[in-house]
C-alpha positions as CSV (number, residue, x, y, z in Angstrom):
1,M,23.9,11.0,21.5
2,G,21.9,9.0,18.9
3,L,18.3,7.9,19.5
4,V,16.7,4.6,18.6
5,V,13.1,3.6,18.6
6,Q,12.3,-0.1,19.2
7,K,8.9,-1.7,18.7
8,F,7.9,-5.1,20.1
9,G,4.8,-6.7,18.8
10,G,2.3,-8.9,20.7
11,T,4.2,-12.1,20.1
12,S,7.4,-10.5,21.4
13,V,5.8,-9.6,24.7
14,A,3.4,-12.5,25.0
15,D,4.6,-13.6,28.5
16,P,6.9,-12.5,31.3
17,Q,10.0,-14.3,29.9
18,K,9.6,-12.7,26.5
19,I,9.1,-9.3,28.1
20,L,12.3,-9.7,30.0
21,A,14.1,-10.9,26.8
22,A,12.8,-7.8,25.0
23,A,13.8,-5.5,27.9
24,R,17.4,-6.8,27.5
25,K,17.4,-5.8,23.9
26,A,16.4,-2.2,24.9
27,I,19.1,-2.2,27.6
28,A,21.7,-3.3,25.2
29,R,21.0,-0.3,22.9
30,H,21.0,2.0,25.9
31,D,24.3,0.7,27.1
32,E,25.7,1.5,23.6
33,G,25.1,5.1,24.5
34,K,21.8,5.5,22.7
35,Q,18.7,7.2,23.9
36,V,16.0,4.5,23.6
37,V,12.2,4.7,23.2
38,V,10.4,1.4,23.2
39,V,6.9,1.0,21.7
40,V,4.9,-2.1,22.7
41,S,1.8,-3.8,21.6
42,A,-0.7,-5.6,23.8
43,M,0.5,-9.0,25.0
44,G,-0.2,-12.0,22.7
45,H,-3.9,-12.3,22.0
46,Q,-4.9,-9.8,24.6
47,T,-6.7,-7.6,22.1
48,D,-8.8,-10.5,20.8
49,I,-9.7,-11.4,24.4
50,L,-10.9,-7.8,25.0
51,V,-12.9,-7.8,21.8
52,D,-14.6,-11.1,22.9
53,L,-15.4,-9.6,26.3
54,A,-17.1,-6.6,24.5
55,K,-19.1,-9.0,22.3
56,A,-20.3,-10.9,25.3
57,I,-21.9,-7.7,26.6
58,T,-23.4,-6.4,23.4
59,D,-23.3,-7.1,19.7
60,R,-22.9,-3.3,18.9
61,P,-20.5,-1.7,21.4
62,S,-19.9,2.0,20.8
63,A,-16.7,2.9,19.1
64,R,-15.7,5.2,21.9
65,E,-16.0,2.6,24.6
66,M,-14.2,0.0,22.4
67,D,-11.2,2.4,22.3
68,M,-11.4,2.8,26.0
69,L,-11.4,-0.9,26.4
70,L,-8.8,-1.9,23.8
71,S,-6.3,0.8,25.0
72,T,-5.9,-1.1,28.3
73,G,-4.0,-3.9,26.5
74,E,-1.1,-1.7,25.7
75,Q,-1.2,-0.1,29.2
76,V,-0.6,-3.6,30.7
77,S,2.3,-4.2,28.4
78,V,4.1,-0.9,29.0
79,A,3.8,-1.2,32.8
80,L,5.2,-4.7,32.8
81,F,8.0,-3.7,30.3
82,A,9.0,-0.8,32.6
83,M,9.0,-3.2,35.6
84,A,11.3,-5.6,33.6
85,I,13.8,-2.7,32.9
86,H,13.7,-1.8,36.6
87,S,14.4,-5.4,37.6
88,L,17.4,-5.5,35.4
89,G,18.9,-2.4,37.1
90,R,18.0,0.4,34.7
91,K,15.7,3.4,34.7
92,A,12.4,3.3,32.7
93,V,9.2,5.2,32.6
94,S,6.0,3.9,31.0
95,L,3.6,6.3,29.2
96,T,0.2,6.0,27.6
97,G,-0.4,7.7,24.2
98,A,-2.1,10.6,26.0
99,Q,0.9,11.1,28.3
100,I,3.3,11.1,25.4
101,G,1.1,13.7,23.7
102,I,-0.1,11.8,20.6
103,R,-3.0,13.8,19.3
104,T,-5.4,12.2,16.8
105,D,-8.7,13.0,15.0
106,S,-11.9,11.6,16.6
107,K,-12.5,8.6,14.3
108,H,-12.7,6.0,17.0
109,T,-11.1,2.6,16.3
110,R,-9.4,4.0,13.2
111,A,-8.0,7.3,14.3
112,R,-5.2,9.1,12.4
113,I,-2.4,11.0,14.1
114,R,-2.6,14.7,13.9
115,S,0.5,15.7,15.9
116,I,2.9,14.4,18.6
117,S,4.4,16.5,21.4
118,T,8.0,15.6,22.1
119,D,8.8,17.8,25.2
120,H,7.9,15.2,27.9
121,V,9.6,12.3,26.1
122,R,12.8,14.3,25.5
123,K,12.9,15.4,29.2
124,L,12.7,11.8,30.3
125,L,15.4,10.7,27.8
126,S,17.7,13.5,28.9
127,D,17.3,12.1,32.4
128,S,18.8,8.7,31.2
129,A,15.4,6.9,31.3
130,I,14.3,4.4,28.7
131,V,10.9,5.5,27.7
132,I,8.3,2.8,27.3
133,A,5.4,4.0,25.0
134,A,2.0,2.5,24.5
135,G,1.5,1.8,20.9
136,F,-1.8,1.9,19.0
137,Q,-3.4,4.8,21.0
138,G,-3.7,8.5,21.3
139,I,-6.1,11.2,22.5
140,D,-8.4,13.5,20.5
141,Q,-9.1,17.2,21.0
142,D,-11.8,16.5,23.6
143,G,-9.6,14.2,25.7
144,N,-11.1,11.0,24.5
145,I,-8.8,7.9,24.2
146,T,-8.6,6.8,20.5
147,T,-7.0,3.8,18.9
148,L,-5.2,3.8,15.5
149,G,-6.7,0.6,14.0
150,R,-4.8,-2.3,12.4
151,G,-1.1,-1.9,12.5
152,G,-1.4,0.9,15.0
153,S,1.7,0.1,17.1
154,D,3.9,0.0,14.0
155,T,2.4,3.4,13.1
156,T,3.1,4.8,16.6
157,A,6.7,3.6,16.5
158,V,7.6,5.0,13.1
159,A,5.8,8.3,13.9
160,L,7.8,8.7,17.1
161,A,11.0,7.9,15.2
162,A,10.0,10.7,12.7
163,V,9.4,13.4,15.3
164,L,12.3,12.5,17.5
165,D,14.8,12.3,14.5
166,A,15.7,8.8,15.4
167,E,18.7,7.0,13.7
168,V,16.5,4.0,13.0
169,C,13.2,2.4,14.0
170,E,13.7,-1.3,14.9
171,I,10.6,-3.4,14.4
172,Y,11.0,-6.6,16.4
173,T,8.5,-9.3,15.4
174,D,8.1,-13.1,15.0
175,V,9.6,-13.1,11.5
176,D,13.2,-12.3,10.7
177,G,12.7,-9.7,8.0
178,V,10.8,-9.0,4.8
179,Y,10.6,-12.0,2.4
180,T,10.1,-12.3,-1.3
181,T,6.6,-13.7,-0.5
182,D,4.8,-15.1,2.5
183,P,7.0,-18.1,3.7
184,R,3.8,-19.8,4.9
185,L,2.6,-19.9,1.3
186,L,5.9,-20.7,-0.2
187,P,8.7,-22.3,2.0
188,E,11.3,-21.4,-0.6
189,A,10.7,-17.6,-0.1
190,R,13.9,-15.7,0.7
191,R,14.6,-12.9,3.1
192,L,15.7,-9.5,1.5
193,G,18.6,-7.5,3.0
194,S,17.0,-4.3,2.0
195,I,13.9,-3.0,0.2
196,S,12.7,0.5,-0.8
197,Y,9.8,2.4,0.8
198,D,7.8,2.3,-2.4
199,E,8.3,-1.5,-2.8
200,M,7.4,-2.1,0.9
201,L,4.3,0.2,0.6
202,E,3.1,-1.8,-2.4
203,L,3.8,-5.1,-0.7
204,A,2.2,-4.0,2.6
205,S,-0.9,-2.7,0.9
206,L,-1.1,-5.8,-1.2
207,G,-1.3,-8.2,1.7
208,A,2.3,-8.7,3.0
209,G,1.7,-8.9,6.8
210,V,5.1,-7.9,8.1
211,M,4.2,-4.2,8.5
212,H,1.1,-2.1,7.9
213,S,1.2,0.4,5.1
214,R,0.4,3.4,7.3
215,S,3.6,2.9,9.1
216,I,5.6,2.8,5.9
217,E,3.8,5.9,4.7
218,F,5.3,7.7,7.8
219,A,8.7,6.2,7.1
220,K,8.7,7.5,3.5
221,K,7.2,10.9,4.4
222,F,9.8,11.6,7.1
223,G,12.8,9.6,5.8
224,V,12.9,7.1,8.7
225,K,15.0,4.0,8.2
226,V,13.2,1.0,9.4
227,L,14.9,-2.3,10.4
228,V,12.6,-5.3,10.6
229,R,14.1,-8.1,12.6
230,S,13.3,-11.2,14.7
231,S,12.7,-11.0,18.5
232,F,13.8,-14.6,18.8
233,K,16.7,-15.1,16.3
234,D,20.0,-13.1,16.0
235,V,19.8,-12.4,12.3
236,P,20.4,-9.1,10.4
237,G,16.8,-8.5,9.3
238,T,15.7,-6.2,6.5
239,V,16.2,-2.5,6.2
240,I,13.5,-0.4,4.6
241,L,14.9,2.8,3.1
242,S,14.8,5.1,0.1
243,A,15.0,3.8,-3.5
244,E,18.4,5.6,-3.9
245,E,19.8,3.5,-1.1
246,S,18.2,0.2,-1.9
247,T,19.1,-2.5,-4.4
248,P,17.0,-2.0,-7.7
249,R,15.5,-5.3,-8.9
250,P,13.0,-6.1,-11.6
251,A,11.1,-8.0,-8.9
252,S,11.7,-7.8,-5.2
253,G,8.5,-9.7,-4.1
254,V,5.2,-11.3,-4.9
255,A,2.2,-10.4,-2.8
256,L,-1.2,-12.0,-2.4
257,A,-4.4,-10.1,-1.3
258,R,-7.1,-12.7,-0.7
259,D,-9.9,-10.5,0.7
260,E,-10.7,-8.5,-2.5
261,A,-14.1,-8.1,-4.2
262,R,-14.6,-6.8,-7.7
263,I,-17.5,-4.5,-8.8
264,T,-18.1,-3.5,-12.5
265,L,-20.5,-0.8,-13.8
266,E,-21.4,-2.0,-17.3
267,N,-22.0,0.2,-20.3
268,V,-21.6,3.5,-18.5
269,P,-22.0,6.6,-20.8
270,D,-18.4,7.4,-21.8
271,Q,-18.5,11.1,-20.9
272,P,-16.9,13.5,-18.5
273,G,-18.3,13.1,-14.9
274,S,-19.2,9.4,-15.0
275,S,-16.2,8.3,-12.9
276,H,-16.6,11.3,-10.6
277,A,-20.3,10.4,-9.9
278,L,-19.2,6.9,-8.8
279,F,-16.1,7.6,-6.8
280,S,-17.5,10.7,-5.0
281,R,-20.3,8.6,-3.6
282,L,-17.9,5.9,-2.5
283,A,-15.6,8.4,-0.9
284,A,-18.6,9.9,1.0
285,S,-19.3,6.5,2.4
286,G,-15.7,6.2,3.6
287,I,-14.9,3.3,1.2
288,A,-11.3,3.2,0.1
289,V,-11.0,1.8,-3.5
290,D,-8.0,-0.3,-4.6
291,M,-7.7,-1.3,-8.2
292,I,-9.6,1.0,-10.7
293,V,-9.8,-0.1,-14.3
294,Q,-11.7,1.9,-16.9
295,N,-11.5,0.5,-20.4
296,V,-11.4,2.6,-23.6
297,G,-14.9,3.5,-24.5
298,Q,-16.6,1.8,-27.5
299,G,-19.8,3.1,-29.1
300,G,-20.1,5.9,-26.5
301,Q,-20.0,3.4,-23.6
302,A,-17.4,2.1,-21.2
303,D,-17.1,-0.3,-18.2
304,I,-15.7,0.9,-14.9
305,S,-14.4,-1.8,-12.6
306,F,-12.8,-1.5,-9.2
307,T,-12.0,-3.6,-6.2
308,V,-12.7,-3.0,-2.5
309,P,-12.0,-5.0,0.7
310,S,-14.5,-7.8,1.0
311,D,-15.9,-6.3,4.2
312,D,-17.0,-3.2,2.2
313,L,-18.6,-5.2,-0.7
314,D,-22.2,-4.8,0.4
315,E,-22.0,-1.1,1.1
316,A,-20.0,-0.5,-2.1
317,L,-22.6,-2.5,-4.1
318,E,-25.4,-0.4,-2.8
319,V,-23.7,2.8,-3.8
320,S,-22.7,1.4,-7.2
321,R,-26.3,0.3,-8.0
322,T,-27.6,3.8,-7.1
323,V,-25.0,5.5,-9.3
324,A,-25.5,3.1,-12.2
325,A,-29.2,3.8,-12.2
326,A,-28.6,7.5,-12.2
327,L,-26.0,7.3,-15.0
328,G,-28.1,5.0,-17.2
329,A,-25.6,2.1,-17.0
330,S,-26.9,-1.3,-18.1
331,G,-26.1,-3.0,-14.8
332,V,-23.7,-3.8,-12.0
333,S,-21.9,-7.1,-11.6
334,H,-19.6,-8.3,-8.8
335,D,-17.4,-11.1,-7.8
336,A,-16.3,-11.8,-4.2
337,A,-14.3,-15.0,-5.1
338,I,-11.2,-13.3,-6.4
339,A,-7.7,-12.6,-5.3
340,K,-5.0,-10.1,-6.4
341,V,-1.5,-11.3,-7.2
342,S,1.1,-8.6,-7.6
343,V,4.8,-8.5,-8.5
344,V,6.7,-5.5,-7.2
345,G,10.2,-4.1,-8.1
346,V,11.8,-0.7,-8.4
347,G,13.9,-2.0,-11.3
348,M,10.9,-3.1,-13.3
349,E,10.5,0.1,-15.4
350,R,14.0,-0.3,-16.7
351,E,13.8,-3.9,-17.8
352,E,11.9,-5.2,-20.9
353,G,9.6,-8.2,-20.7
354,V,8.6,-8.1,-17.1
355,A,4.9,-8.3,-17.9
356,G,5.4,-11.1,-20.3
357,R,7.3,-13.2,-17.7
358,M,4.5,-12.8,-15.2
359,F,1.6,-13.5,-17.6
360,S,3.5,-16.4,-19.2
361,A,3.9,-18.0,-15.8
362,L,0.2,-17.7,-15.0
363,S,-0.7,-19.1,-18.4
364,A,1.6,-22.1,-18.0
365,A,-0.1,-22.8,-14.7
366,G,-3.5,-22.7,-16.5
367,I,-4.6,-19.6,-14.5
368,N,-6.9,-17.0,-16.2
369,V,-6.3,-13.3,-15.6
370,R,-9.5,-11.4,-14.9
371,M,-8.1,-7.8,-14.7
372,I,-4.7,-6.2,-15.0
373,T,-3.4,-2.9,-13.7
374,T,0.1,-1.6,-13.5
375,S,2.3,1.2,-12.2
376,E,6.0,1.9,-12.8
377,I,7.0,-0.6,-10.0
378,K,4.0,-3.0,-9.8
379,I,1.9,-5.3,-12.0
380,S,-1.3,-6.6,-10.4
381,A,-3.6,-9.3,-11.8
382,L,-7.0,-10.4,-10.5
383,V,-7.4,-14.2,-10.5
384,D,-10.0,-16.6,-9.2
385,K,-9.5,-17.1,-5.4
386,S,-9.1,-20.9,-6.0
387,D,-6.0,-20.1,-8.2
388,A,-4.4,-17.7,-5.7
389,Q,-1.8,-19.9,-4.1
390,A,-0.8,-21.5,-7.4
391,A,-0.5,-18.0,-8.9
392,V,1.9,-16.9,-6.2
393,H,4.0,-20.0,-6.8
394,A,4.1,-19.5,-10.5
395,V,5.1,-15.8,-10.5
396,H,7.7,-16.3,-7.7
397,R,9.4,-19.0,-9.8
398,A,9.2,-16.9,-13.0
399,F,11.4,-14.3,-11.4
400,A,13.7,-16.8,-9.7
401,L,13.0,-15.2,-6.4
402,E,13.7,-18.5,-4.6
403,A,17.3,-17.9,-5.6
404,E,17.4,-14.3,-4.3
405,S,20.6,-13.9,-2.3
406,V,20.0,-13.3,1.4
407,D,22.4,-10.5,2.0
408,G,22.9,-8.9,5.4
409,A,20.8,-5.9,6.4
410,A,22.2,-2.6,5.2
411,D,24.3,-0.7,7.7
412,V,22.2,1.8,9.6
413,A,24.8,2.7,12.2
414,G,25.6,6.4,12.3
415,T,22.9,7.4,9.8
416,T,20.6,10.1,11.0
417,L,18.0,12.3,9.5
418,A,18.9,15.7,8.4
419,K,18.3,18.1,11.3
420,S,15.4,20.5,11.0
421,S,15.0,24.0,12.0
422,P,12.5,24.6,14.9
423,L,9.9,25.9,12.4
424,E,10.3,22.8,10.2
425,V,9.8,20.6,13.3
426,V,6.6,22.3,14.2
427,Q,5.3,22.1,10.6
428,R,6.2,18.4,10.3
429,L,4.1,17.6,13.4
430,E,1.0,19.1,11.9
431,G,-1.2,16.8,10.0
432,M,1.2,13.9,10.2
433,E,-1.1,11.4,8.5
434,D,-2.5,13.8,5.9
435,L,-2.4,12.7,2.3
436,A,0.9,13.8,0.9
437,I,0.9,14.4,-2.8
438,E,4.4,14.9,-4.1
439,D,3.9,15.7,-7.7
440,C,1.7,15.5,-10.8
441,H,3.6,14.8,-13.9
442,L,2.5,15.0,-17.6
443,D,3.9,12.6,-20.2
444,S,2.9,13.4,-23.7
445,S,5.3,11.0,-25.4
446,Q,3.1,7.9,-25.5
447,A,0.7,6.2,-27.9
448,L,-2.2,3.9,-26.9
449,V,-2.9,0.5,-28.4
450,T,-6.1,-1.5,-27.5
451,F,-7.2,-5.0,-28.2
452,I,-11.0,-5.3,-28.5
453,D,-13.0,-8.5,-28.2
454,L,-10.0,-10.8,-27.3
455,P,-11.2,-14.3,-26.2
456,D,-11.2,-14.5,-22.4
457,T,-9.0,-17.6,-22.1
458,P,-5.9,-18.5,-20.1
459,G,-2.8,-17.3,-21.9
460,V,-4.3,-14.3,-23.8
461,A,-2.2,-11.7,-21.8
462,A,0.8,-13.9,-22.0
463,A,0.6,-14.3,-25.8
464,V,0.2,-10.5,-26.2
465,F,3.1,-9.5,-24.0
466,E,5.5,-12.3,-25.0
467,E,5.1,-11.1,-28.6
468,V,5.4,-7.5,-27.5
469,G,8.6,-8.3,-25.6
470,R,10.1,-10.2,-28.5
471,A,9.6,-7.1,-30.6
472,G,11.8,-5.2,-28.2
473,L,8.9,-2.8,-27.2
474,V,9.0,-1.1,-23.9
475,V,5.5,-1.0,-22.4
476,D,4.4,1.5,-19.8
477,M,0.8,1.2,-18.7
478,I,-1.2,-2.0,-19.0
479,V,-4.9,-2.2,-18.3
480,Q,-7.1,-5.2,-18.8
481,S,-10.8,-4.6,-18.1
482,H,-13.0,-7.2,-16.5
483,P,-14.2,-9.6,-19.4
484,R,-17.8,-9.8,-20.4
485,D,-19.5,-12.3,-22.6
486,G,-16.3,-14.3,-23.0
487,R,-14.4,-11.3,-24.4
488,A,-11.7,-9.1,-22.9
489,E,-10.1,-5.7,-23.7
490,I,-6.4,-5.1,-23.1
491,S,-4.8,-1.6,-23.6
492,F,-1.2,-0.7,-23.3
493,T,0.9,2.4,-23.9
494,V,4.3,2.6,-25.7
495,P,6.5,5.5,-26.8
496,A,4.9,7.3,-29.7
497,G,7.8,6.5,-31.9
498,D,7.2,2.8,-31.5
499,R,3.4,3.1,-32.2
500,E,3.5,1.7,-35.7
501,R,5.6,-1.3,-34.7
502,A,3.4,-2.0,-31.7
503,A,0.3,-1.7,-33.7
504,A,1.7,-4.1,-36.3
505,V,2.5,-6.7,-33.6
506,A,-1.0,-6.1,-32.1
507,R,-2.7,-6.7,-35.4
508,R,-0.9,-10.0,-36.0
509,I,-2.0,-11.2,-32.5
510,A,-5.6,-9.9,-33.0
511,A,-5.9,-11.5,-36.5
512,S,-5.0,-14.9,-35.0
513,R,-7.6,-14.6,-32.3
514,G,-10.6,-13.0,-34.0
515,A,-10.1,-9.6,-32.2
516,R,-9.7,-6.0,-33.4
517,V,-7.1,-3.4,-32.7
518,A,-7.6,0.4,-32.1
519,E,-4.7,2.8,-31.8
520,V,-4.3,6.4,-30.8
521,P,-1.0,8.0,-32.1
522,H,-0.6,10.4,-29.2
523,V,-2.2,10.4,-25.7
524,A,-1.5,12.3,-22.5
525,K,-0.6,10.4,-19.4
526,L,-0.9,12.2,-16.0
527,S,0.8,10.6,-13.0
528,I,0.0,11.6,-9.4
529,T,2.6,10.4,-6.9
530,G,2.5,10.6,-3.2
531,V,2.0,8.9,0.2
532,G,-1.5,7.6,1.3
533,I,-3.0,7.4,-2.2
534,R,-4.7,4.1,-1.5
535,S,-5.3,4.4,2.3
536,H,-7.2,7.8,2.0
537,A,-10.8,7.4,0.8
538,G,-11.6,10.2,-1.6
539,V,-8.3,10.4,-3.6
540,A,-10.0,9.1,-6.7
541,D,-12.8,11.7,-6.3
542,R,-10.2,14.5,-6.0
543,L,-8.8,13.3,-9.3
544,F,-12.0,12.8,-11.3
545,R,-14.0,15.8,-10.0
546,P,-11.9,18.7,-11.4
547,L,-11.5,16.9,-14.8
548,A,-15.2,16.4,-15.0
549,D,-15.8,20.0,-14.2
550,E,-13.6,21.0,-17.1
551,G,-15.3,18.6,-19.5
552,I,-12.2,16.3,-19.8
553,N,-13.0,12.6,-20.4
554,I,-10.7,9.9,-19.0
555,D,-9.8,7.0,-21.3
556,L,-7.8,4.8,-19.0
557,V,-7.0,4.5,-15.3
558,S,-4.4,2.5,-13.4
559,T,-3.7,2.6,-9.7
560,S,-1.1,1.7,-7.1
561,E,-0.2,2.6,-3.5
562,V,2.1,5.4,-4.5
563,R,0.9,6.4,-7.9
564,L,-2.4,7.0,-9.8
565,N,-2.2,7.2,-13.6
566,V,-4.8,8.4,-16.1
567,I,-4.8,8.7,-19.8
568,V,-6.7,11.6,-21.5
569,A,-6.8,12.9,-25.0
570,A,-3.5,14.5,-26.1
571,E,-5.1,17.9,-26.7
572,H,-6.2,18.0,-23.0
573,G,-2.8,17.1,-21.5
574,E,-1.6,20.6,-20.5
575,K,-5.0,21.7,-19.3
576,S,-5.4,18.5,-17.3
577,L,-2.0,19.1,-15.7
578,R,-2.9,22.6,-14.6
579,V,-6.3,21.4,-13.2
580,L,-4.9,18.5,-11.2
581,R,-1.9,20.5,-9.8
582,K,-4.4,23.0,-8.5
583,A,-6.7,20.3,-7.2
584,F,-3.9,18.7,-5.2
585,G,-2.4,22.0,-4.0
586,L,0.8,21.6,-6.0
């Protein structure tokens, strides 16, 4: 007998009629012969109401008591949902996170799952009950109620699907799938029939609101197929699955992250340990860094730029200024009026000219690019916040995503996870939300080309990569540092065999714009891949610390949700690989 996990969000259980409608969906799956676990969120705006009640009592409620308060929202929902199942003539049992056996750490309001016991749930399922599980909550080692933070019910659902070896985790929400971009921003956005874990991870972390990135981390780590579908429309939805099972596209979606802030340490000594000094302090403060851009050092100095959530700006600035003073940097600048626009697609690395299409679209719309960072499946650009919506429109049109065919969701019937041995099941329950680094790979086949002192005007990046594309050059990493004094620096890597041709193209572009070109015939690129790279504070520190300890300097950095790339001198490649594999326990 197969098992299905269904999750209903707050809008799906906002009133008694909607709870009854959701209960009928659970009963329909049960009547198909499936064991069913239902995860529910608090009703409608119940969590907001509880937060307002706390604020009416005190401006600074304790995190522990907030968890005690907020967890009641889901308890109301599970009890009513079970009553709805009973009223429709079926058997159901409601359970809190603690009754299920969801164990977390003790970080109140933002706890991470450590393990889940399945014995009680399996016993109830074997007795033909539909299990109604409270999302968003667990219990720590001292018996305190904890909550999982934003997106916690999605996380609960996918985690239960993982440990119960579910066929599929169905996420019922107020949208009918994953779209090429937010339909509220762009009405011509189209629904995708399927999307890969990595693409969804990037889109979720970049601002796509359908699912939270932590839940997708679980899905990828444990191979859970996730079906996102509407609670209110009978449409196929979108299946989230492995890259091997999904449709490869140069671009699957465009995401916008509005709440970003940029910080730059200017004229930092270009020596081993500078990056570590900064990111170790940020990690110690619990600040998760997003984009990291370190330009190629000139005259013994380099700039280090990074972005953080706007809410963390003040604390991150305080840390940055302290570190800058200790390193002898010339200063710290910041900008809170920025947004990040990203295009994501697993087929990107196999198609030429993707970067040129994106930057040309932004240039044609008169939008200036402030910073660029790339991974194998993503290109992100910082733009002024006032240009954010126009940038999404321009990039979406550039990849003709409005014409994306809306195919039916991939068939998930009869697909189950590979069965695990009892020992493997126990091991997979331990440290469920730990950072999972899959590999550290060395690529010594690339050369580095850098534009220095390019005028910071709209269209610069477009001109560079249109010309590069016309030359038939395949570009890997692209990094544009934050411009200063009206000048920008853009670096990119190409296969070493194409270095002379790339440098010739670069020199032509530079000559017409009053810029200079530097090139390095051979560099070493190290790529760290895994799950949780962005959501775990301290990953950057774990990268920079061991390299600094070995006296290895980093020339370039680019980041994404699933990959962190660094460029070091070619002669340090093999040593860097050994050092990083040891640092990440590979």
